[in-house]
C-alpha positions as CSV (number, residue, x, y, z in Angstrom):
1,M,-6.0,30.6,78.7
2,K,-3.2,27.7,78.7
3,H,-3.9,27.1,75.1
4,E,-3.8,30.7,73.7
5,T,-0.8,30.3,71.3
6,I,-0.2,30.9,67.8
7,V,0.8,27.3,67.4
8,H,-2.6,26.0,68.9
9,V,-4.2,28.2,66.5
10,F,-2.5,26.7,63.5
11,W,-3.4,23.0,64.4
12,E,-7.1,24.5,64.8
13,R,-6.9,25.9,61.4
14,V,-5.4,22.4,60.5
15,K,-8.4,20.7,61.6
16,T,-11.2,22.9,60.7
17,M,-9.9,24.4,57.3
18,A,-8.4,21.0,56.0
19,E,-9.3,21.6,52.3
20,R,-9.2,25.4,52.1
21,P,-5.6,26.7,50.4
22,A,-3.0,27.7,53.3
23,I,-0.2,28.7,51.3
24,L,0.9,29.4,48.0
25,H,4.5,28.9,46.6
26,K,6.0,28.4,43.0
27,V,6.5,25.2,41.4
28,A,7.8,24.5,38.2
29,G,7.2,28.1,37.1
30,S,3.5,28.7,38.4
31,Y,2.2,29.1,41.8
32,R,0.7,26.0,43.3
33,P,-1.5,25.8,46.5
34,V,-0.8,24.2,49.6
35,I,-4.1,23.1,51.6
36,W,-4.4,23.2,55.3
37,R,-4.1,19.3,55.8
38,E,-1.0,19.3,53.6
39,H,0.5,22.3,55.2
40,G,0.1,20.5,58.6
41,R,1.1,17.1,57.9
42,V,4.4,18.8,56.8
43,V,4.9,20.5,60.1
44,E,4.1,17.5,61.7
45,L,6.7,15.4,60.3
46,V,9.4,18.0,60.9
47,A,8.2,18.0,64.5
48,G,8.4,14.4,65.0
49,A,12.1,14.5,63.0
50,L,13.0,17.1,65.6
51,L,11.4,15.1,68.7
52,K,13.7,12.2,67.0
53,L,16.8,14.5,67.0
54,G,16.6,14.9,70.6
55,V,15.2,18.6,70.8
56,N,13.9,19.1,74.0
57,S,11.3,22.0,75.2
58,G,13.0,25.3,75.4
59,D,15.8,24.4,73.1
60,K,16.8,27.3,70.5
61,L,16.9,26.5,66.9
62,S,18.1,28.8,64.1
63,I,16.8,29.1,60.4
64,L,19.1,31.0,58.1
65,S,17.0,31.3,55.0
66,S,14.8,33.7,52.6
67,N,11.5,33.3,52.7
68,R,9.7,30.1,51.3
69,P,7.4,27.6,52.7
70,Q,10.4,25.6,54.4
71,W,10.6,28.7,56.3
72,T,7.4,28.6,57.8
73,W,7.5,24.4,58.3
74,A,10.5,25.0,60.4
75,D,9.2,27.7,62.1
76,L,6.0,25.9,63.2
77,A,7.5,22.6,64.0
78,I,9.9,24.1,66.0
79,L,7.2,25.9,68.1
80,T,5.2,22.7,67.9
81,V,7.8,20.6,70.0
82,G,8.1,23.7,72.6
83,G,11.2,25.0,71.1
84,V,12.5,28.5,70.6
85,T,13.0,29.9,66.9
86,V,15.9,32.0,66.0
87,P,15.5,33.8,63.0
88,I,18.6,35.0,60.9
89,Y,18.8,37.2,57.9
90,P,20.3,35.3,54.9
91,T,22.1,38.7,53.9
92,L,24.3,38.3,56.8
93,H,27.9,37.1,56.5
94,S,29.7,34.4,58.3
95,P,31.1,35.8,61.6
96,E,27.5,37.6,62.0
97,V,26.0,34.1,61.6
98,E,28.3,32.6,63.9
99,Y,27.7,35.2,66.6
100,L,23.8,34.7,66.3
101,V,24.3,31.0,66.5
102,R,26.7,31.0,69.2
103,H,24.9,33.6,71.2
104,S,21.6,32.1,71.2
105,D,22.9,28.6,72.3
106,S,21.3,26.8,69.3
107,V,21.5,23.3,68.9
108,G,20.2,23.2,65.5
109,V,19.9,25.4,62.2
110,F,17.7,25.2,59.1
111,V,19.8,26.7,56.5
112,E,18.3,27.6,53.1
113,N,20.9,26.4,50.7
114,Q,24.6,25.3,50.0
115,N,25.5,29.0,50.0
116,Q,23.9,29.5,53.7
117,L,25.4,26.2,54.8
118,N,29.0,27.3,53.7
119,K,28.8,30.3,56.3
120,L,28.8,27.5,59.2
121,L,30.7,24.9,57.7
122,S,33.5,27.3,56.5
123,L,33.9,28.4,60.5
124,D,37.4,27.2,62.1
125,T,35.5,26.2,65.3
126,L,31.5,25.5,65.4
127,P,29.3,27.2,68.3
128,P,29.6,24.5,71.0
129,E,25.6,24.1,71.4
130,L,25.5,23.0,67.9
131,R,24.5,19.3,67.0
132,F,22.6,19.6,63.4
133,I,22.4,21.2,60.4
134,V,19.2,21.1,57.9
135,L,19.6,21.9,54.4
136,M,16.5,23.0,52.8
137,D,17.2,23.2,49.4
138,G,19.8,20.9,47.4
139,H,22.1,17.7,48.6
140,I,24.4,17.5,51.0
141,K,27.7,17.4,49.1
142,T,30.5,17.0,51.9
143,N,30.2,15.6,55.4
144,D,31.8,17.3,58.7
145,P,32.5,15.2,61.5
146,R,31.9,18.3,63.7
147,V,27.9,18.4,63.3
148,K,25.0,16.1,61.7
149,L,24.0,17.0,58.1
150,M,20.8,16.1,56.6
151,T,18.1,17.6,53.9
152,F,14.9,18.7,54.6
153,D,13.3,15.6,52.8
154,D,15.7,13.4,55.2
155,L,14.1,15.3,58.1
156,V,10.6,14.6,56.7
157,K,11.4,10.9,56.3
158,D,12.5,11.2,59.6
159,G,9.3,12.1,61.0
160,E,7.4,9.7,58.9
161,V,9.3,6.5,61.0
162,Y,9.1,8.2,64.2
163,L,5.7,9.3,64.7
164,P,4.1,5.8,64.2
165,N,6.3,4.3,66.8
166,N,5.5,7.2,69.3
167,P,2.0,8.3,68.8
168,Q,1.5,10.2,72.1
169,A,5.1,12.4,72.2
170,L,3.9,15.2,69.4
171,K,0.5,15.3,71.4
172,D,2.2,15.7,75.0
173,R,5.1,18.1,73.9
174,L,2.1,20.5,72.3
175,E,-0.3,20.1,75.3
176,A,2.7,21.5,77.9
177,I,3.1,24.8,75.6
178,G,1.4,27.5,77.7
179,P,1.3,31.5,76.9
180,D,4.4,32.5,79.3
181,D,6.7,29.9,77.7
182,L,9.4,31.5,75.1
183,A,8.7,31.4,71.9
184,T,11.5,33.3,69.6
185,I,14.6,35.2,69.9
186,V,14.7,37.5,67.6
187,Y,17.6,39.8,67.0
188,T,17.7,43.3,66.5
189,S,19.0,44.2,63.1
190,G,19.3,47.9,64.1
191,T,21.3,50.6,62.7
192,T,23.6,50.6,65.3
193,G,25.6,48.5,67.8
194,V,25.7,44.7,68.4
195,P,22.3,42.9,67.8
196,K,20.6,42.2,71.2
197,G,18.3,39.2,71.3
198,V,14.6,40.4,71.9
199,M,13.1,37.3,73.8
200,L,9.0,37.2,72.9
201,L,6.7,34.8,74.7
202,H,3.8,33.2,73.3
203,R,1.7,35.6,75.0
204,N,3.5,38.5,73.1
205,I,2.6,36.9,69.7
206,Y,-0.9,35.8,70.5
207,S,-1.8,39.3,71.9
208,V,-0.7,41.1,68.9
209,C,-2.7,38.7,66.5
210,Q,-5.6,39.2,68.6
211,A,-5.3,43.0,68.4
212,A,-4.2,42.9,64.8
213,S,-7.7,41.0,63.9
214,V,-9.8,43.2,65.7
215,F,-8.3,46.6,64.4
216,I,-7.5,46.2,60.6
217,G,-10.4,44.4,59.5
218,F,-9.3,41.0,57.4
219,H,-11.7,39.2,54.7
220,A,-12.1,35.6,55.0
221,D,-10.9,35.5,51.6
222,D,-8.1,37.5,51.7
223,V,-4.6,36.8,50.1
224,S,-1.4,38.0,51.3
225,L,2.1,38.4,49.4
226,S,5.1,37.8,51.6
227,F,8.3,39.2,50.1
228,L,9.8,41.3,53.4
229,P,12.0,39.1,55.7
230,L,10.5,36.5,57.7
231,A,13.6,37.0,59.9
232,H,12.2,40.6,60.7
233,V,9.4,40.7,63.4
234,Y,7.0,42.7,61.2
235,E,6.5,40.0,58.3
236,R,6.9,37.1,60.7
237,M,3.9,38.7,62.9
238,C,1.9,40.7,60.6
239,G,2.5,38.2,57.9
240,Q,2.8,34.7,58.7
241,F,1.2,34.8,62.3
242,V,-1.8,37.1,61.7
243,G,-2.3,35.0,58.8
244,I,-2.5,32.2,60.4
245,Y,-4.8,33.7,63.0
246,E,-7.0,35.0,60.4
247,G,-6.8,31.8,58.4
248,L,-5.7,34.1,55.4
249,V,-3.7,32.5,52.1
250,M,-0.1,33.5,52.2
251,A,2.0,33.6,49.3
252,Y,5.7,33.5,48.9
253,A,7.6,36.4,46.8
254,E,10.2,34.6,44.5
255,S,12.5,37.6,45.5
256,M,12.5,41.2,46.1
257,E,13.2,41.9,42.1
258,A,10.3,39.5,41.6
259,V,7.6,40.9,43.4
260,A,6.2,43.3,40.7
261,Q,5.7,40.0,38.7
262,N,4.5,37.7,41.5
263,M,1.8,40.7,42.3
264,I,0.4,40.0,38.8
265,E,0.4,36.1,39.4
266,V,-0.8,36.0,42.8
267,R,-3.3,38.8,43.0
268,P,-2.9,39.5,46.4
269,T,-5.9,41.6,48.1
270,V,-3.4,42.9,51.5
271,M,0.2,43.3,51.6
272,N,2.5,44.3,54.1
273,G,5.4,46.8,52.7
274,V,8.2,49.3,54.0
275,P,8.4,53.0,53.2
276,R,11.0,52.4,50.8
277,F,9.0,49.8,48.9
278,F,6.5,52.3,48.1
279,E,9.2,55.1,47.4
280,K,10.8,53.1,44.7
281,I,7.1,52.3,43.4
282,Y,6.2,56.1,43.4
283,N,9.4,57.1,41.7
284,R,9.3,54.3,39.0
285,I,5.9,55.5,38.3
286,Q,6.7,59.1,38.2
287,T,9.7,58.2,35.8
288,E,7.8,56.4,33.2
289,V,4.9,59.5,33.3
290,R,8.0,61.9,32.3
291,N,9.0,59.5,29.3
292,M,5.5,59.4,28.0
293,P,3.9,61.4,25.1
294,Q,2.7,64.7,26.0
295,A,-0.9,63.8,25.9
296,Q,-0.7,60.9,28.0
297,Q,1.5,62.9,30.6
298,Y,-1.6,65.6,30.5
299,L,-3.9,62.8,31.3
300,I,-2.6,61.3,34.1
301,R,-1.2,64.7,35.8
302,W,-4.8,65.9,35.6
303,A,-6.1,62.8,37.1
304,L,-3.5,62.9,40.0
305,A,-4.3,66.6,40.5
306,L,-8.1,65.7,40.6
307,G,-7.6,63.0,43.1
308,K,-5.4,65.4,45.4
309,R,-8.0,68.2,45.0
310,A,-11.2,66.1,46.0
311,D,-8.5,64.2,49.0
312,K,-8.2,68.1,50.2
313,Y,-11.9,68.6,49.9
314,A,-12.5,65.5,51.6
315,Q,-10.8,66.7,54.7
316,R,-12.1,70.2,54.7
317,S,-15.6,68.7,54.3
318,H,-14.8,66.6,57.3
319,L,-13.5,69.4,59.5
320,M,-16.2,71.8,58.5
321,A,-19.2,69.4,58.7
322,A,-19.9,70.5,62.2
323,V,-20.0,74.1,61.3
324,D,-20.9,74.6,57.5
325,A,-24.8,74.8,57.5
326,N,-25.1,74.7,53.7
327,E,-24.9,70.9,53.5
328,G,-26.6,71.3,50.2
329,A,-23.7,73.1,48.5
330,Q,-21.4,70.4,50.0
331,E,-23.6,67.3,48.5
332,I,-23.1,69.4,44.9
333,I,-19.4,69.5,45.1
334,R,-19.4,65.9,46.4
335,K,-21.5,64.8,43.2
336,I,-19.1,67.1,40.8
337,Y,-15.8,65.2,42.3
338,R,-17.5,61.6,42.5
339,G,-18.3,62.0,38.8
340,E,-15.0,63.3,37.7
341,L,-13.0,60.5,39.9
342,R,-15.0,58.2,38.5
343,V,-13.4,59.4,34.7
344,A,-10.1,59.5,35.8
345,D,-10.3,56.3,37.7
346,R,-11.5,54.4,34.7
347,L,-9.2,55.8,32.4
348,V,-5.6,56.1,34.5
349,F,-6.2,54.8,38.3
350,S,-7.4,51.1,37.5
351,R,-4.9,50.9,34.7
352,I,-2.2,51.4,37.7
353,R,-3.9,48.9,40.0
354,R,-3.9,45.9,37.4
355,R,-0.1,46.3,37.9
356,F,-0.3,45.2,41.6
357,G,-2.7,42.2,40.3
358,G,-6.3,44.2,40.5
359,R,-7.4,42.8,43.7
360,L,-5.2,44.9,46.4
361,R,-7.6,46.1,48.9
362,F,-4.8,48.0,51.0
363,F,-1.3,47.8,51.9
364,C,0.0,47.9,55.7
365,S,3.5,49.9,56.0
366,G,5.8,49.7,59.0
367,A,9.4,49.9,60.3
368,A,10.2,53.4,59.5
369,P,8.5,56.4,58.8
370,L,6.2,56.9,55.9
371,S,6.5,60.0,53.6
372,T,2.9,61.7,53.4
373,E,3.5,62.8,49.7
374,V,4.0,58.7,48.6
375,Q,1.0,57.7,50.9
376,L,-1.2,60.4,49.3
377,F,-0.2,59.0,45.7
378,F,-1.3,55.7,46.8
379,D,-4.6,57.0,48.2
380,T,-5.3,58.8,45.3
381,I,-5.2,55.7,42.7
382,G,-6.9,53.7,45.3
383,L,-4.5,51.7,47.1
384,P,-4.6,53.0,50.3
385,I,-1.6,52.4,52.8
386,V,-2.3,51.6,56.3
387,E,0.5,53.1,58.5
388,G,1.8,51.4,62.1
389,W,4.4,51.3,64.1
390,G,6.2,49.1,66.5
391,L,9.6,47.6,67.6
392,T,10.9,44.1,67.8
393,E,10.6,44.4,71.3
394,T,6.8,44.9,71.2
395,A,6.2,42.2,68.9
396,A,5.9,44.9,66.1
397,P,2.6,46.6,66.0
398,I,1.8,48.4,68.9
399,C,0.0,51.2,67.5
400,G,-1.8,51.9,64.0
401,N,-4.3,53.4,61.8
402,R,-7.7,51.7,60.3
403,L,-8.7,51.4,56.7
404,H,-11.6,53.7,57.4
405,D,-10.0,56.1,59.8
406,N,-6.6,56.5,58.1
407,M,-4.4,59.5,59.1
408,R,-1.8,60.5,57.0
409,G,1.5,61.6,58.8
410,T,0.1,59.6,62.3
411,V,0.7,55.7,63.0
412,G,-2.6,55.7,64.5
413,R,-4.2,54.9,67.6
414,P,-2.7,52.5,70.5
415,L,-4.0,48.7,69.8
416,P,-6.1,47.0,72.2
417,G,-4.3,46.5,75.6
418,A,-1.5,48.4,74.9
419,E,-1.0,51.9,77.2
420,I,1.3,54.7,75.3
421,K,2.5,57.7,77.1
422,I,5.2,60.6,76.1
423,A,7.8,61.4,78.5
424,E,9.4,65.0,79.4
425,D,11.9,64.5,77.2
426,G,9.3,63.4,74.2
427,E,10.6,59.6,74.5
428,I,7.7,57.2,73.9
429,L,6.8,54.6,76.4
430,V,4.7,51.7,76.0
431,K,3.2,49.0,78.3
432,G,1.2,46.2,77.4
433,P,0.8,42.3,76.7
434,S,3.0,42.6,73.4
435,V,6.1,44.1,75.4
436,F,9.0,41.6,75.3
437,A,10.4,39.7,78.2
438,G,13.7,41.0,78.0
439,Y,17.1,40.6,76.2
440,Y,18.5,37.4,75.9
441,K,21.6,36.9,78.6
442,D,21.7,40.9,79.0
443,E,20.1,41.3,82.4
444,E,21.8,45.0,82.2
445,A,20.3,46.1,78.9
446,T,16.8,44.9,79.7
447,K,16.7,47.1,83.0
448,K,17.9,50.0,81.1
449,A,15.0,49.4,78.5
450,I,12.2,48.5,80.9
451,V,11.9,51.0,83.8
452,D,8.8,50.5,86.3
453,G,7.1,48.5,84.0
454,W,7.2,50.9,80.7
455,F,9.3,50.0,78.0
456,L,11.6,52.8,76.8
457,T,11.2,52.6,72.9
458,G,13.9,55.3,71.9
459,D,11.5,56.7,69.3
460,I,10.6,60.6,70.0
461,G,6.8,61.4,69.6
462,E,3.6,63.2,70.4
463,F,-0.1,62.6,70.2
464,D,-2.3,65.0,68.0
465,E,-5.7,66.3,69.4
466,D,-7.4,63.1,68.1
467,G,-5.2,61.0,69.9
468,R,-3.1,59.7,67.1
469,L,0.7,59.2,67.4
470,K,2.8,61.0,65.3
471,I,6.8,59.6,65.1
472,T,9.3,62.7,64.5
473,D,12.1,60.6,65.0
474,R,15.0,58.2,67.1
475,K,16.1,60.0,70.3
476,K,19.7,58.5,69.7
477,D,19.3,60.0,66.2
478,I,18.3,63.6,67.2
479,I,21.2,66.1,65.6
480,I,22.0,68.9,68.3
481,T,24.0,71.5,66.4
482,A,27.0,73.6,67.8
483,G,24.2,76.4,68.8
484,G,22.2,73.6,70.7
485,K,19.5,73.7,68.3
486,H,17.8,70.1,67.8
487,V,17.2,68.7,64.1
488,A,15.1,65.4,63.5
489,P,17.2,64.1,60.7
490,Q,14.6,61.6,59.5
491,A,12.0,64.4,59.0
492,L,14.6,66.0,56.9
493,E,15.5,63.3,54.9
494,N,11.8,62.8,54.1
495,L,11.3,66.1,52.3
496,F,13.6,64.7,49.5
497,V,11.2,61.5,48.9
498,G,9.7,61.5,45.4
499,E,12.5,63.5,43.7
500,P,13.1,62.2,40.7
501,L,16.8,62.2,41.1
502,I,17.3,61.0,44.2
503,S,17.7,57.9,46.2
504,H,18.5,58.7,49.5
505,V,19.7,61.7,51.8
506,L,21.5,61.2,55.0
507,A,21.7,64.1,57.0
508,Y,24.5,65.0,59.5
509,G,25.9,67.7,61.7
510,D,26.1,66.5,65.5
511,R,27.8,69.0,67.7
512,R,28.6,70.9,64.4
513,K,27.7,74.7,63.2
514,Y,25.6,73.8,60.3
515,I,23.9,70.4,58.7
516,T,25.4,68.8,55.8
517,A,24.5,65.6,54.0
518,L,25.1,62.7,52.0
519,I,23.5,62.2,48.6
520,T,22.8,59.1,46.5
521,L,21.3,59.0,42.8
522,S,18.6,56.9,41.5
523,P,20.1,55.1,38.3
524,D,16.1,55.2,36.9
525,G,16.2,58.9,37.5
526,L,19.4,59.7,36.3
527,A,18.6,57.9,32.8
528,A,15.6,59.7,32.7
529,F,17.0,62.8,33.2
530,A,19.8,62.5,30.8
531,K,17.3,61.1,28.0
532,H,14.8,63.9,28.6
533,N,17.7,66.6,28.7
534,Q,19.9,64.8,25.6
535,I,23.0,64.4,27.7
536,T,25.5,61.6,26.5
537,Y,27.7,59.7,28.6
538,S,29.5,56.5,28.6
539,S,29.2,55.2,32.4
540,P,27.0,55.9,35.5
541,E,29.9,57.5,37.3
542,E,30.2,59.8,34.3
543,L,26.9,60.9,34.4
544,I,26.7,61.4,38.2
545,N,29.5,63.9,37.9
546,H,28.1,65.8,34.9
547,P,27.9,69.5,35.8
548,Q,23.7,69.6,34.9
549,I,23.2,66.9,37.4
550,Q,25.4,68.7,40.0
551,R,23.3,72.0,39.2
552,E,20.0,70.3,39.1
553,I,20.7,68.5,42.7
554,E,21.8,71.9,44.2
555,S,18.3,73.4,42.8
556,V,16.2,70.6,44.5
557,V,18.3,71.1,47.6
558,A,17.9,74.9,47.8
559,K,14.1,74.4,47.1
560,K,13.7,72.5,50.0
561,N,15.9,74.6,52.5
562,Q,13.1,77.2,51.7
563,S,10.8,75.4,54.0
564,L,13.7,74.9,56.4
565,A,14.6,77.2,59.5
566,S,18.0,77.9,59.1
567,F,19.6,76.0,61.7
568,Q,17.5,73.0,59.7
569,Q,18.8,73.5,56.1
570,V,21.3,71.5,54.2
571,K,24.3,74.1,53.7
572,K,26.7,71.8,52.1
573,F,26.4,68.3,50.7
574,L,28.3,65.2,49.0
575,I,27.0,63.1,46.1
576,L,28.1,59.7,46.4
577,D,28.9,57.5,43.2
578,K,26.8,54.6,44.1
579,D,23.6,54.2,45.9
580,F,23.4,52.4,49.5
581,S,22.7,48.9,49.4
582,I,22.3,45.8,52.0
583,E,25.2,43.9,50.0
584,G,27.5,47.0,51.0
585,N,26.1,46.7,54.7
586,E,24.5,50.1,54.7
587,L,20.8,49.2,54.6
588,T,19.0,46.9,57.1
589,P,16.9,44.1,55.6
590,T,13.9,46.2,55.9
591,L,16.0,48.6,53.6
592,K,16.6,51.2,56.4
593,V,19.8,53.3,56.3
594,K,22.2,51.9,58.8
595,R,23.0,55.9,60.0
596,K,26.3,54.9,62.2
597,V,27.6,52.7,59.8
598,V,27.2,54.9,56.9
599,T,28.5,57.9,58.7
600,E,31.6,55.9,59.8
601,K,32.1,54.7,56.4
602,Y,32.0,58.3,55.1
603,K,33.5,60.2,57.8
604,D,36.5,61.5,56.2
605,M,34.6,63.1,53.3
606,L,31.7,64.2,55.6
607,D,34.5,65.9,58.0
608,S,35.8,67.6,54.8
609,L,32.8,69.7,54.7
610,Y,33.6,71.5,57.9
611,E,37.1,72.2,57.1
612,A,36.9,75.8,56.8
613,E,34.8,75.8,59.9
614,D,37.3,73.7,61.9
615,L,40.2,75.9,60.3
616,Q,38.2,79.2,61.8
617,M,37.8,77.6,65.1
618,E,41.7,76.6,65.3
619,Q,42.6,80.1,64.2
620,A,40.2,81.5,66.7
621,K,42.3,79.7,69.4
């Protein structure tokens, strides 16, 4: 039991799978493999150098970088010496980086490049615990008397010198690591508030890997492509650590923009994604289809419609199999669908799958609710998305669907060892081996989050009749109108997913008489709409404000309102002149809208939608 930690699993993989590929990364324009023996050697040398630098068990070390092999090598080396890894998003600005390094008491920081290094060196005062900074890529261009600066290559060389002279030091440190030791502090990126440091123990990480292994069903030769930020608990646990636990090959995408090309190069078999990633792919394919000749459009729409009909029949067949005695008729219908689907697959779906590398078995989705329309599209083309649910405080997945038992609109059943119950107000409560140890240096927040052994997730949900969990919204995001009606904004916003012109919708209206919304438009969708309708324009701003675009959005909103109760309907909206972005601090690194940030940023514009209402209230007084 003592050695049930992911770091011990890693060293077992190095020993037993020495000559097999462990990771793939771009070198001189092409992907190159690093075998487990070489993978382990780099981690060993970096760990030795950390010992030489005086890193003690329990010391915190930050990583400020995008995904790359050095991220993983640094992480595993920190864990190997009994240290605590503190991931930091490379998109954060200098004050935010300073806060996390200072609050976590980090003694060292691994930074990706000079740009990330400058976020620390530009500070007037460095965090007091910080002793050294390691530059992963590039050369040290300046000295700073306040802190020791060194390159990653320097670190590796120090390890080569230290380890032969101290042969037992690393083994002793590794032997001392146990399941109840702190492994990492992951700061919540959050859509609101000051980030809190979630303390995850080694047993939290190991339990997730163990449960995911049983639940998901990986193959020994699976290859994953990592593009979601490793600073986020989802990719680090379900990508890096589950990959180590299973002995999979993990390839590093060059960037978010290069994912499409990297999929063709790597030809992954499994991938993690977030809803926004799948929505963008779906919208891009829909836009491409609309720009095709009529004959090709007809073929693709026929294939997709056939797939949807087959899906509906499969669901009906599953539900009625127990009561329908005419099994012969059912089998005839199945054969008809199978035959037609083979034709559709050969002519249409297989060509789409080749754009994903041609070997992909399934995607995993997490971090936010997934639109059922988008999921149905991917299911139809033969690229199923398995949706799960979890939080930073549960070391990511606590619940999930299975490939052979995948129910859209749900996040599946609890993983082995997890307990889930619904409170009277609908909040989801969780208990299990993956639940965190508390918030770093914040006992008050910890006491509020864990009550009688149950973690209060803040999510609202319910179980269906088969024991699958459905997430309806975040408790703090629920809109309560002036009339006392409850509106789930995420459910409302998800109705607009798949609309070619629309990128984001943010619903608003807490304590107001009706719901309003901010809408951002898709550049690809706008361009396609303009081309189809022969609209000439000189700038994107001019196009956004074009009367025909405005009328089209009004039509879409009116159509969506038809399916909603009066109190849920979007009565007024504003179209913004640019999309939300990470750079604008409107999206998290996993592409979720920062609701509080956005509503504060556009508060005056939103309030202007209620001016008539406010005037009436004032007159009534």
